[in-house]
NUVO-304285 format. One record per residue: x, y, z of N, C-alpha, C, O in turn. Coordinates in steps of 0.05 Angstrom, whole numbers, plus 5000, padded with zeros to 4 digits. Example, Ala and Ser with C-alpha at 12.3 -4.5 7.8 and 13.67 -1.06 7.14 Angstrom:
BEGIN
526448865156524649105156526449345156528549345169/525749555142527349795143525850015157526850235161/
//
This chain:
BEGIN
501949774995500350004997501750195002503350185020/501550404989503050684977502850835009500950795024/505651035017505851085043506151435031507151505009/504851605052505451855043508351925041509751805058/509752085024512052145025512552465018511652504995/513152605025513652965017516852935011518652855026/516953024986519653114983520453364949519453424927/521753394959521953624939522253524913522953294907/521553764894521453684869524353594862524553404847/526653714870529553634865530053364870531853254858/528353234889529152994898527852804879528452574885/526352834859525352614844526352604823525052514804/529352684820531452614798531852424798532352344821/531952274782533651914776535751934749534451894728/537551974746539351994729539751724717540451544733/539251664685538551544666540751424649541551564630/541751224652544651114637544351134605543250944593/545151344590544951394569548151474559548851694551/549751274560552351364558553551524527555551664523/551051424504552151544478550751924470550952074451/549051944499548252234497546152294483544952504485/545652134472543352234443540852274453539352434441/539852074490537552144497537952284526540152374532/536152294540535452524553537152404579536752164581/538452474595541452434611539552344643540552174658/536752484650535452444676533352474674532552544651/531352424695527952374695527052434719528252404740/524652534717523352634746522052314747521452194726/521752204776520951974792518452104808518752234829/516052044794513452064813512051774827510051794842/512951564822511751384834513051314868515051294882/509651304867510051314905512051094920512651084944/512750964903515150704912518050834921519350814942/518350954902520651044897521451144916523451044925/520051364928520551584951519651454977519451624995/518951194985517851115009520050965025521550795015/520051055052521751015067523550605062525750515055/521550515069521450155064523450155047525650145057/523150165015524150144993526550304992528550164991/526850664992529350745001532150625017534450595008/530850555046533250455055533950155045536250065048/532250025036533449715025536149815003538249695003/535550024989536850044969539850194986542150104983/539250405002541450605016543450395029545850375025/541650235050543850055069545449835046547349705055/544849795026545449625010548849644994550749484992/548050004985549750184970552050144994554150034987/551850225016553550325029555750095035558150125038/554149805035556449535047558949615033558549765013/561849535040563449455024563349295005562449075011/564149314979564449104963561449054949561048864933/559749234956557249124952557149184910559149254897/555049144901555949154864552649194859550649134873/552849294839549449264824550049154807552349074801/546949104791546348894775546748934746546148794727/547949164749548949364715551649334722553049304702/552849324741556849224741557949194721557648974712/558849274713560249184680562648954692563048764677/563648944709565548814726564448524724565648354710/562248474739561148254734559848044719559647794719/558948284705556548204683558248094654560448154646/556547914646558247834620555147974601555547914577/553648064602551048164585550348394603550948344627/549248644597547548814613544648694612543648584593/543648724630540748584641539548694613540348894601/537148504604534848564588533748314573534648094567/531248484570529448254567528748104543529448164520/527247884550526347674534524447824509524548074508/522847694491521147794465519247564470519547364484/517347634457514147514452514847294434516047364414/514247024436514646774424513746764402511646904401/514346644380512246524363511246114368511445894358/510546204380509245874397508545704370507245754350/510345424381510045234365507945034369507144884351/506745054399504244844415502045034405502545264396/499144914407496944884412496444984441496644784456/495845244457495245324480492645114490492345104515/491244984475488144834476489244594471487844414479/491544504460491944244459494644144473496744134460/494644064498496643984517498143794503500543814506/497243564485498043344472500443544452502843484449/499243744443501343824426504543914435506543854421/504644024456507044114477508943884470507943664467/511243914467513443814474516643934467517044074447/518043884480520744014470522843954480522343794497/525744004479528143874488528643934517529344154526/528043664530529143784563525843714574525943724599/523443654567521243614578521343364591522443164583/519843394613519243094627517043054626515043194633/517242814616513942664599512742584628513842654648/510542454628509642364649510442064660509741994683/511541954649512841724659515641794670517641654674/515242034674518442154682521342144677523242164692/521042094646523942154630523442404617521242524617/525642464607525742654591526942694560529242624554/525142834541525442864518528643014511529843204519/529142784490531942924483530943044460528643044453/534143184441532443404420532243254390532843374370/531442954390531442864375532942924345532343004323/534742854357537243024320536943264326537743374305/536243484344536043724331533943754315534243924298/531543644315528443674307526943814324525443994317/527343734351524543784373525144094381527244234379/522544154390521444434390523244404418523944214431/523544764421524944844444523845074465522545264456/524345014498522245064514522745404521524745534523/520545454522519645764522518445814545516445694552/519746014559518346094597517246304590518146484577/514246264604512946564604513846684637515446534648/513246864649513346944672512546704687514046594703/510046624683508346404698510246244709510146184732/512746134690515845894692517146004718517945854736/517346274719519346314740518146354772516746544778/518746214784516746214812518846324841521146294833/518946394861520346494880522746224882522245994890/524346304876527046114876527945854854530045734851/525145834839524745634821523845624802522045794804/523545504773522645534758520745244754521745024758/517845284746516845064741515445034709513545164699/517044824697517044794670514544624663514244554639/512644554682509844514679508144694668506044634656/508844934670508445154652508545284633506845434623/511645214624511845254597511545204572510844974570/511745324546511445184529512945174506515345144513/512745184476515245214462515145304439512845344430/517345364422517845454404519745314384521545164391/518845404353520345144341523445164338524645354348/524345004328528045074327528345274310529745444321/527645334289527545594272527445834288528746034285/525745794304525446054319527546124338528146364339/529045934358530645894374533146034362534146234372/534145924339536046004322536146214316538246334321/534346334304533546664291533846824319534947044319/532846704344531946924363533946944388534147134404/535546644389537146694414538646914425539346954448/538947024405541747234415539647514429540547664446/537447534423535647714435533747584459532847734476/533347364459531647214481531846904494530046784507/534546814486536046574490536646534516538346704522/536246364539537246374564539646164557539846024538/541646204581543846044589543945854608541545864612/544545714619545945524644546545764668548745854664/545045894692546345954710545046334699545846544710/543846334686542746614681540646664701538846504707/540946884709539147034733536047104714535847224693/534546994726532147104715529247264739528147154758/528847494729527247644744524947734726525247844704/521847664738520047704722520147994735520748084757/518748144700519348474704517748624697518148844688/513548434706511248574694509748414715510448204725/506748594721505648454734504948424758506848324769/502648464777502848574804502248144810500648014797/503448074824503547814836505847644831506647444844/506947774806509447654789510847744785512847614779/510948054786513348254784515448184816514848204840/517948104802519748034827520047794832521647744850/519247654826519047344821522847274811523747314788/523947184829527047064814527446774824526546654843/529146704803530546384792531846464775531746654759/534046194783536346164761535545904743534545704754/535945894713536845684699538145484705540545544708/537845284708539445114721540144834698541744654701/538944884684538644654657540444664643541744874643/541244454628542344384606541344504568542644624551/539144424568537344424542537244734543537544874563/536544854510535945044509533245224510531145094510/533245344511530245494526530745874511532745974503/527545994512527746264507526146334530524946174544/526146644536523846704551522447004538523347104519/520547094550519047194533518747404545519647364567/517847674543518447934543517348054572516848284577/517147884583515747964607518047934633517848034655/520447764622523147684639524847814626524847884603/527047874650529848024643531047754663530847634684/532647774634535447574640537747734659537647974664/538847644665541847784680543647624681544047524704/545447524659547847424652550547524669551647744666/551347304688554547434704555747304698554947074690/558747364696560747244689561546994704562646804693/560947014731562046734756558346714762556546864770/558646414750555546334762553946324795551646344802/557046294812555746304836554146634844552346684859/555546784828554747044837551747044828550147174841/550846884803547646944797546046824817543846914823/547346564832545546404847545746554876543746534891/548346734888548246804914545547144902543347174913/546347274886544447474879542347344872540947524866/540747084868538147064866537547054888535447174894/539246894912538746874936538147154958536647184977/539847314946539047584956537047714954536047864971/536347644924533647914914529647724921527247774917/531747484934528547354947528447434974526247364983/529847564994529647655017528547865016528748004996/527447925034525748245045526648415036525148585025/529648465036530448745038531848765000531748974987/533048474989532448504959529848504938529948544913/527248464954524948464938523948854945523049024929/524348864971524249264976525749344952524649454933/528649274950530249444924527949364894527449554879/527049154890525549154866522949334864522049424843/521949354887519249424878519549714888517349774897/521649964892521950154897522150304864521950544860/522650104846522850154812520750024799520849964775/518749964814516349904796514850094783513950234801/513950204759512950354745509650264738509250024736/507350434734504250324722502450304749502950304773/500850304739498650204763496950034757497449854741/494250044770491849804773493449524747492749474723/495449414761495649174746497349074727497848854717/498249434723499649394694503049514704504349674693/503649384727506649484735508749274722508149044716/511949434718513549304712515949494719515949734723/517649334720520549394722522349404700522949194688/523349634692525349614663528149474677528849464701/529649364648531849294648533949484659535849364671/534049774658535849944660534650034692535250274697/533549924708532149954732532949744755533449784779/533049484740533949234757536749284753537749234774/538549364735540649404739542049624758544449664760/540249764770540449934791540649794824541649904844/539649574824539649434847542849394862545049344851/542249414885544549294896544849064908542848984921/547248894907547548654920550148714936552348784928/549248654961551748704996552848454993551048294987/554748374994556148204995557848095020558648265036/558447845026558547665049562247515044563847525025/562447445058565847305051565947175032563647115024/567747085018567446934983566246605001565246424987/566546585028565946285032563546255036562246065028/562146485054560146495057557946495036555846365037/558846685011557246714993558146434966557046454944/559646234971559946004951557645844969555645744959/558245834994556445675018552845785009551645595001/551945915009549846075004548446024970546145964962/551146064955550445934924549845694920547845634907/551745464933551845204931549245044942548544844929/547545134971545245144975542845214958541245024955/542445384950540345514929540545294907538545174900/542945244897542945064866542044764880540744574871/542944804900542544394913539144414916537644234907/538444624927535944604934534144574906532644384904/534444794881533944744857534244444849532044334845/536444274846536644084831535043884853534043664848/535044014878531743754893529343814881527943624874/528744024879525844044864526243954837524043844831/527443924821527643794800527243454799526043294784/528543434819529043184818525543004830524442794824/524943204846522243164858520143174832518243014833/520343334813519243324794519143014782517442834780/521343034776521842754760520642484771520042294757/520542494796520342264814517342264817516042054819/516242494817513342474829512142284801510542094800/513442414781511342364748512642064740511641924722/514741984754514741624742513041554768511341394760/512641594793510841424815508441464804506941274803/507641654796504741734784504241514766502441364771/505641484746505141344714505641094720505740944701/506040974750505640634760502540634761501140434756/501740804766498240704779496940694759494540634760/
//
C-alpha cells in the first residue's frame, strides 16, 4: 500500500544511463514506491556495504540486463498433447531429447519463474528455427538469473535457469547474465529476501495491475556481499535446493505413471 512521502521536486530526479548522449540524461520519478522509506532504505543500506555491486556492474556481468521477447509458439495452448520440447519431463518421468536437433525448444513465460525455482509444467515451446533466429535476443543460458518484470503478483519473482537444454523467455522476463555463476545464485538468494524485494519494488512503474520494472532499473539494484566462503555456501545451497526440486518432479511423475 502506498505511504505518504513528501519530497522536494529536486529529489525526484533519477539519472538515466545513456552513454551515447543521444537521449535524456535524467528524468523525474513520481511513482510513490520510489520515495517510500522501506524501499529507499533497502537500496541505501545495501549500497553502503563495502564491496556491494549493482546488477548493471560491468565488472560482474557477461551481458547487461535484457528482456526476452514475445515468442511465436509452436504448440497449441488448447491442446496439451501438442506440447513437447527438448528437456521436457514426460508423464512417465523421462526427459525428451533433441530428436537429433528437430524437437521444439522450451519457451518460458513469467508464470514459469516462481519464488526461487522454475516450474516447467507451465512452459510452452517454440520451433527450432525460431530459437536459432532469436536466441541472441531471448535465449537463456545455464546459470542465467531470471527476474519477472511485469504484473501484480508476478513482478519480482526470481530464479536461476539451471538446465542444460536450450530455452527462451518472453518479454515479461529479464535476463541477468553473470561472468561468475556463483554470483548469479548468490544474487538470486539475496533478491528473494525482504530487502531484495524492497529494492525491486522501489523501481516499479505503472498502476492498476500493469506494473513493471525496466532492465535499466534492475541494473540499479544493489547486492551486498558476504565473505567468499559464505557466498559460495549460499550459492551451493540454493543450487542444491533447485536440483532437488527438479528431481522431485521427475520422481513424482515416474511414481504416478505406475498407477
